[in-house]
C-alpha positions as CSV (number, residue, x, y, z in Angstrom):
1,X,-1.9,-10.3,-18.3
2,X,1.1,-8.1,-17.8
3,X,1.9,-6.9,-14.3
4,X,1.8,-3.1,-14.1
5,X,5.0,-1.5,-12.7
6,X,4.7,0.0,-9.2
7,X,6.4,3.1,-7.9
8,X,8.0,3.0,-4.4
9,X,5.1,4.7,-2.7
10,X,2.6,2.6,-4.5
11,X,4.4,-0.4,-3.1
12,X,4.3,1.0,0.4
13,X,0.6,1.7,0.2
14,X,-0.2,-1.8,-1.1
15,X,2.0,-3.4,1.6
16,X,0.2,-1.3,4.2
17,X,-3.2,-2.4,2.8
18,X,-2.1,-6.1,2.9
19,X,-1.0,-5.7,6.5
20,X,-4.2,-4.0,7.6
21,X,-6.7,-6.2,5.6
22,X,-10.0,-5.3,3.9
23,X,-11.0,-2.7,6.5
24,X,-8.0,-0.5,5.8
25,X,-8.6,3.2,5.2
26,X,-6.4,6.2,4.3
27,X,-5.4,7.4,7.8
28,X,-4.7,3.9,9.0
29,X,-2.5,3.1,6.0
30,X,-0.6,6.4,6.6
31,X,0.0,5.4,10.2
32,X,1.0,1.8,9.3
33,X,3.6,3.1,6.8
34,X,5.0,5.4,9.4
35,X,5.0,2.7,12.0
36,X,6.8,0.2,9.8
37,X,9.3,2.5,8.0
38,X,9.6,5.6,10.1
39,X,8.6,7.6,7.1
40,X,6.0,10.3,7.8
41,X,3.5,10.5,5.0
42,X,0.4,12.7,4.6
43,X,-3.0,11.1,4.4
44,X,-3.7,13.1,1.2
45,X,-0.6,11.5,-0.5
46,X,-2.0,8.1,0.5
47,X,-5.5,9.0,-0.9
48,X,-3.9,10.2,-4.2
49,X,-2.1,6.9,-4.4
50,X,-5.1,4.8,-3.5
51,X,-7.1,6.6,-6.3
52,X,-4.3,5.7,-8.7
53,X,-4.1,2.1,-7.6
54,X,-7.9,1.8,-8.0
55,X,-7.7,3.3,-11.5
56,X,-5.1,0.6,-12.3
57,X,-7.6,-2.0,-10.9
58,X,-5.2,-3.2,-8.3
59,X,-7.4,-2.4,-5.4
60,X,-11.1,-1.7,-4.8
61,X,-12.9,0.5,-2.3
62,X,-16.3,0.6,-0.6
63,X,-18.0,3.0,1.7
64,X,-18.3,1.8,5.3
65,X,-21.1,2.6,7.7
66,X,-21.5,6.2,9.1
67,X,-19.7,6.6,12.5
68,X,-20.5,9.0,15.3
69,X,-16.7,9.7,15.7
70,X,-16.7,11.1,12.1
71,X,-19.9,13.1,12.6
72,X,-22.0,10.6,10.7
73,X,-19.5,10.5,7.8
74,X,-18.6,7.2,6.2
75,X,-15.0,5.9,5.8
76,X,-13.8,4.6,2.5
77,X,-12.3,1.1,3.0
78,X,-9.9,-0.5,0.6
79,X,-8.8,-4.0,-0.2
80,X,-6.1,-5.4,-2.5
81,X,-7.4,-7.4,-5.5
82,X,-5.4,-10.4,-7.0
83,X,-3.7,-8.3,-9.6
84,X,-2.5,-6.0,-6.8
85,X,-1.0,-9.0,-5.0
86,X,0.7,-10.1,-8.2
87,X,2.1,-6.6,-8.7
88,X,3.6,-6.5,-5.2
89,X,5.0,-10.0,-5.6
90,X,6.6,-8.9,-8.9
91,X,8.1,-5.8,-7.3
92,X,9.5,-7.7,-4.3
93,X,11.0,-10.3,-6.6
94,X,12.7,-7.6,-8.5
95,X,14.1,-6.0,-5.4
96,X,15.4,-9.3,-4.1
97,X,17.1,-10.0,-7.4
98,X,18.7,-6.6,-7.5
99,X,20.0,-6.8,-3.9
100,X,21.2,-10.4,-4.2
101,X,24.9,-10.7,-3.7
102,X,25.3,-7.2,-2.2
103,X,25.4,-8.3,1.5
104,X,29.0,-7.1,1.9
105,X,28.2,-3.7,0.5
106,X,24.8,-3.2,2.1
107,X,25.3,-4.9,5.4
108,X,22.2,-5.3,7.5
109,X,20.0,-3.5,5.0
110,X,19.6,-6.7,2.9
């Protein structure tokens, strides 16, 4: 089965999901991206991307239990499916190949 191409933000969201594990949810993913990259992202942008990744069948979601902190509302939790892991692996391999041999030009970035 072919690996679907990922945009940069899709990669960040999938990597955030992998870091956080199967209890990840939109706001936590947004904070993880900011913590790891310094890039401030809106929770709504993360949710839009999560919906797109779910449509591509790279992740799945489920509703958690209601919580008092959320006024009885339930959080939607996400987890990466095996095709999502393969898509991230494919994207990272491509980045490594593209950056190979550019150490002198890019310095510490590689």
